[in-house]
MARROPA-949865 format. One line per field, with one value per residue (C-alpha): chain; x, y, z. Coordinates in steps of 0.02 Angstrom, whole numbers, plus 50000, padded with zeros to 5 digits. Layout:
// residues N
kette <- [A/...]
u <- [X/...]
v <- [Y/...]
w <- [Z/...]
This chain:
// residues 458
kette <- [A/A/A/A/A/A/A/A/A/A/A/A/A/A/A/A/A/A/A/A/A/A/A/A/A/A/A/A/A/A/A/A/A/A/A/A/A/A/A/A/A/A/A/A/A/A/A/A/A/A/A/A/A/A/A/A/A/A/A/A/A/A/A/A/A/A/A/A/A/A/A/A/A/A/A/A/A/A/A/A/A/A/A/A/A/A/A/A/A/A/A/A/A/A/A/A/A/A/A/A/A/A/A/A/A/A/A/A/A/A/A/A/A/A/A/A/A/A/A/A/A/A/A/A/A/A/A/A/A/A/A/A/A/A/A/A/A/A/A/A/A/A/A/A/A/A/A/A/A/A/A/A/A/A/A/A/A/A/A/A/A/A/A/A/A/A/A/A/A/A/A/A/A/A/A/A/A/A/A/A/A/A/A/A/A/A/A/A/A/A/A/A/A/A/A/A/A/A/A/A/A/A/A/A/A/A/A/A/A/A/A/A/A/A/A/A/A/A/A/A/A/A/A/A/A/A/A/A/A/A/A/A/A/A/A/A/A/A/A/A/A/A/A/A/A/A/A/A/A/A/A/A/A/A/A/A/A/A/A/A/A/A/A/A/A/A/A/A/A/A/A/A/A/A/A/A/A/A/A/A/A/A/A/A/A/A/A/A/A/A/A/A/A/A/A/A/A/A/A/A/A/A/A/A/A/A/A/A/A/A/A/A/A/A/A/A/A/A/A/A/A/A/A/A/A/A/A/A/A/A/A/A/A/A/A/A/A/A/A/A/A/A/A/A/A/A/A/A/A/A/A/A/A/A/A/A/A/A/A/A/A/A/A/A/A/A/A/A/A/A/A/A/A/A/A/A/A/A/A/A/A/A/A/A/A/A/A/A/A/A/A/A/A/A/A/A/A/A/A/A/A/A/A/A/A/A/A/A/A/A/A/A/A/A/A/A/A/A/A/A/A/A/A/A/A/A/A/A/A/A/A/A/A/A/A/A/A/A/A/A/A/A/A/A/A/A/A/A/A/A/A/A/A/A/A/A/A/A]
u <- [53609/53512/53458/53266/53296/53322/53157/53042/52883/52900/53067/53219/53357/53524/53721/53821/53954/53855/53658/53700/53838/53851/53799/53611/53616/53602/53472/53367/53374/53329/53175/53088/53140/53059/52919/52868/52852/52705/52635/52597/52608/52503/52678/52744/52904/52917/52960/53053/53123/53179/53317/53393/53495/53578/53729/53792/53974/53908/53745/53849/53901/53734/53681/53799/53746/53553/53583/53653/53521/53384/53480/53510/53308/53258/53216/53267/53321/53310/53464/53404/53569/53593/53416/53301/53163/53046/53116/53109/52935/52919/52992/52831/52744/52847/52929/52795/52907/52814/52919/53027/53165/53271/53453/53415/53484/53362/53375/53497/53680/53784/53845/53669/53576/53417/53300/53104/53019/52845/52760/52677/52631/52589/52735/52788/52768/52733/52673/52737/52915/52881/52825/52999/53088/53005/53063/53238/53232/53152/53259/53102/53196/53151/53298/53299/53412/53382/53451/53508/53491/53529/53401/53408/53258/53302/53273/53103/53063/53132/53010/52854/52869/52898/52754/52659/52729/52725/52786/52693/52851/53052/53065/53244/53245/53390/53409/53494/53525/53635/53775/53643/53527/53456/53625/53607/53488/53372/53455/53450/53249/53245/53324/53228/53079/53148/53181/53340/53416/53557/53642/53709/53795/53755/53914/53877/53969/53895/53980/53877/54008/53912/53758/53649/53517/53364/53301/53145/53281/53305/53493/53516/53427/53580/53669/53488/53419/53575/53576/53385/53471/53619/53547/53393/53290/53093/53099/53234/53199/53298/53287/53325/53445/53338/53216/53052/53039/53066/53097/53065/53121/53046/53115/53135/53204/53070/53049/52894/52863/52782/52600/52633/52687/52534/52420/52492/52497/52319/52237/52305/52218/52069/52064/52009/51928/51827/51762/51881/51959/52154/52241/52363/52448/52413/52578/52502/52446/52288/52303/52317/52160/52082/52159/52085/51920/51924/51981/51831/51914/51876/52004/52042/52160/52255/52410/52574/52680/52720/52636/52502/52462/52473/52349/52245/52246/52238/52086/51980/52017/52110/52224/52330/52414/52542/52640/52724/52889/52891/52806/52705/52590/52522/52368/52322/52397/52534/52567/52503/52683/52792/52921/53018/53092/52912/52866/53010/52936/52757/52774/52887/52733/52630/52729/52724/52581/52531/52516/52636/52799/52840/52829/52666/52617/52666/52592/52436/52407/52318/52465/52487/52624/52699/52840/52940/52930/52987/53056/53062/53169/53107/53205/53139/53005/52920/52918/52860/52702/52642/52665/52551/52427/52403/52397/52262/52149/52173/52182/51981/51911/51953/51968/51898/52025/52070/52134/52181/52386/52415/52324/52275/52212/52101/52135/52029/52166/52264/52318/52435/52511/52560/52622/52710/52869/52839/53039/53121/53096/53032/52862/52826/52769/52687/52601/52521/52425/52366/52504/52644/52588/52453/52595/52699/52562/52495/52652/52677/52540/52530/52704/52677/52541/52622/52791/52647/52651/52813/52984/53056/53199/53156]
v <- [49335/49409/49566/49568/49733/49589/49487/49626/49600/49490/49415/49411/49524/49598/49645/49485/49465/49608/49557/49368/49301/49102/49089/49199/49107/48946/48998/49055/48897/48790/48956/48887/48713/48746/48859/48731/48589/48686/48717/48556/48433/48315/48287/48219/48285/48209/48346/48389/48570/48638/48759/48888/49027/49155/49205/49299/49262/49223/49126/48956/48988/49021/48846/48748/48805/48818/48602/48579/48685/48597/48405/48437/48491/48319/48384/48302/48450/48419/48583/48650/48744/48916/48966/49103/49158/49096/48920/48911/48951/48828/48719/48687/48641/48514/48450/48451/48488/48553/48713/48791/48927/49039/49128/49292/49483/49499/49691/49754/49780/49640/49640/49589/49428/49356/49230/49224/49068/48963/48816/48714/48845/48997/49159/49168/49367/49468/49409/49243/49307/49365/49202/49115/49265/49211/49034/49104/49201/49049/48916/48820/48704/48538/48424/48250/48180/48230/48226/48323/48278/48400/48388/48492/48566/48715/48596/48563/48757/48782/48667/48718/48898/48839/48749/48907/49044/49044/49213/49200/49302/49325/49455/49535/49575/49658/49529/49619/49483/49609/49476/49421/49245/49295/49257/49075/49039/49181/49205/49015/49010/49145/49069/48912/49023/49060/49233/49343/49373/49524/49484/49602/49559/49398/49318/49273/49382/49389/49547/49653/49752/49848/49905/49874/49727/49842/49877/49995/50109/50202/50222/50065/50039/50160/50007/49928/50076/50101/49925/49952/50095/50005/49854/49912/49765/49768/49786/49760/49678/49690/49599/49605/49510/49353/49385/49424/49596/49645/49824/49857/49985/50018/50013/50203/50183/50255/50141/50030/50046/49925/50001/50001/49813/49781/49858/49774/49596/49639/49669/49517/49414/49548/49480/49301/49342/49524/49561/49491/49598/49656/49703/49821/49916/50083/50178/50127/50267/50320/50288/50088/50094/50169/50051/49905/49966/50015/49855/49779/49724/49792/49864/49824/49917/49861/49856/49878/49724/49581/49451/49537/49550/49400/49341/49454/49384/49206/49256/49321/49183/49350/49288/49449/49556/49666/49820/49989/49904/49778/49606/49545/49397/49277/49169/49124/48962/48971/48984/49148/49184/49340/49275/49413/49279/49203/49401/49452/49281/49325/49521/49475/49334/49495/49604/49468/49481/49663/49765/49910/49918/49923/50112/50115/50016/50089/50266/50207/50164/50349/50466/50560/50668/50602/50579/50428/50358/50511/50426/50548/50466/50509/50483/50319/50191/50275/50432/50360/50302/50434/50561/50445/50406/50594/50615/50472/50576/50741/50720/50609/50754/50884/50782/50629/50464/50296/50193/50045/50057/50238/50366/50413/50569/50590/50768/50856/50817/50670/50614/50616/50460/50465/50270/50185/50070/49929/49892/50051/50222/50304/50385/50352/50492/50475/50626/50620/50733/50803/50932/50987/51131/51016/50900/51040/51092/50939/50884/51064/51065/50896/50903/51047/50995/50831/50942/51014/50825/50797/50820/50707/50754/50698]
w <- [52361/52203/52188/52200/52044/51927/51942/51808/51763/51596/51643/51776/51683/51743/51707/51701/51851/51956/51926/51869/51953/51971/52115/52085/51913/52023/52139/51984/51911/52061/52090/51910/51943/52112/52046/51909/52042/52138/51974/51931/52071/51972/51885/52056/52022/51835/51739/51568/51534/51375/51381/51247/51241/51123/51047/51213/51274/51446/51369/51357/51520/51625/51521/51597/51769/51737/51666/51857/51944/51852/51875/52063/52071/52004/51799/51650/51529/51344/51292/51127/51098/51031/50951/50954/51076/50966/50938/51133/51107/50980/51068/51189/51060/50947/51118/51250/51391/51552/51561/51445/51474/51350/51400/51339/51344/51221/51137/51288/51280/51286/51468/51495/51519/51579/51572/51485/51552/51514/51588/51453/51313/51444/51482/51670/51723/51846/51985/51944/51935/52113/52157/52115/52197/52346/52341/52302/52453/52574/52493/52463/52360/52277/52261/52144/52012/51823/51659/51514/51349/51178/51028/50860/50824/50707/50551/50624/50657/50460/50378/50498/50434/50238/50242/50303/50203/49997/49930/49740/49660/49673/49811/49838/50030/50174/50310/50458/50590/50693/50745/50840/50862/50662/50621/50679/50530/50456/50294/50269/50296/50192/50052/50070/50018/49852/49911/49857/50016/50051/50224/50331/50500/50472/50572/50757/50883/51053/51097/50916/50855/50720/50796/50962/50928/50926/50790/50861/50862/50709/50731/50715/50535/50448/50388/50336/50247/50152/50086/50034/49940/49876/49790/49748/49861/49875/50071/50249/50388/50567/50708/50903/50999/51012/50879/50961/50888/50701/50615/50445/50311/50146/49986/50007/50169/50265/50438/50458/50638/50757/50743/50557/50513/50631/50511/50371/50460/50506/50336/50278/50412/50395/50205/50283/50430/50421/50586/50679/50841/50816/50986/50999/51143/51196/51095/50943/50806/50788/50611/50669/50743/50587/50451/50534/50540/50352/50302/50430/50582/50755/50866/51058/51126/51274/51412/51343/51386/51245/51389/51420/51233/51205/51343/51289/51087/51188/51283/51167/51017/50910/50757/50751/50872/50912/50975/50950/51027/50858/50957/50831/50890/50748/50796/50612/50559/50695/50881/50958/50998/50918/50797/50707/50590/50546/50534/50404/50297/50309/50276/50126/50075/50096/49981/49850/49834/49836/49669/49731/49826/50000/50023/49927/50055/50214/50136/50114/50288/50377/50436/50601/50653/50806/50936/50964/51144/51260/51433/51582/51692/51885/52043/52111/52059/52201/52105/51958/52022/52119/51967/51862/51994/51984/51812/51797/51943/51854/51645/51676/51741/51599/51439/51361/51418/51385/51558/51520/51553/51621/51534/51345/51330/51199/51092/50946/50841/50930/51094/51214/51345/51519/51575/51712/51633/51702/51683/51765/51868/51711/51645/51456/51352/51160/51080/50914/50813/50584/50609/50675/50763/50857/50905/51010/51088/51130/51202/51294/51389/51450/51484/51571/51667/51723/51790/51914/51990/52045/51952/51801/51661/51519]
């Protein structure tokens, strides 16, 4: 049968041959096919799904199993091959299927894999993923006779991006593909835009031999920083395993974090669309809030989670959104999904029009001292929720707070965040202040109070 724990908030993800066996993958395929059938009764079972996959060593094996499940469910499959997750999202517009599925372990280690799903142009997440699990547990499957055909849309995607991005001068950019899906075409696309590209780890290798494909963790940016310094590049960019999250470093080797990247993209959008709302998650810096306001925008803080942010942006008709983790959603002259390769091209274009270096651009964003994301591990999900529940009850009685996702405690010279992870028995903490001394004080006070509510390890 299937392990219920791999049916997470935004996707299905687990360890290959432990959680994701051939049998469980076949059931997930049937479950998703049946879910799409239920969602679209007007199609009378005549459904198409676009199917993409990342470069992990087991993704082709899972592709074959899913194709079989879909065909047995009466679905016509358009196999778009090895692609980035954003190319699979793009297939929803380019090929107009009823649904799409991307086989990817995202930024997890090489022994993981998983599935990101969509119906129409929307994401499947939250209760919808639990509904797929219910269909599997009840074996409430549809059956029929479908088909499969292959179609390459990468060249269409490259042309589409090239039509939208026009750097105004020659830029030198180091591109770290991390041996993952970015290695399929990111360098080629950026060269087509006239960018001088210095490639790092541009060979596809699903074992990720050089570093973990997660550019939001600083130790994974060591090679990128070194290559930028060695070559005198204007900028360095890196992608996660399936290219829906971007990381970047300035010409001086300073990390441009997710909220700082969003500030840069928001400035660009606001220059043409004053008064526009900019959506960001509760983990982002107060510096971002100040920068959005300084450039004529309206900051809109929302819950952490890429599907939640994407939906919020669409709901308000927004043009830009992003979160600390490097998911940036482009709505102006784009499709409102998170695309790291497009983001790298757009960042280069913005920099080409800027009268200064990428480091000067970074330094122009208001700066606060902050901790990285701190993960407080709990014994169970129940314990995690209990501690957060007590925090949400206590802190509003003693401080000003924002409580859209856990509790963000507003302090005189900064803030502290307490929220439950959507995917693990972990409490996520983050602190920010104007001085290192205040940062230490706020962290000590809030973590100390939190320990009164239950046990966790940091």
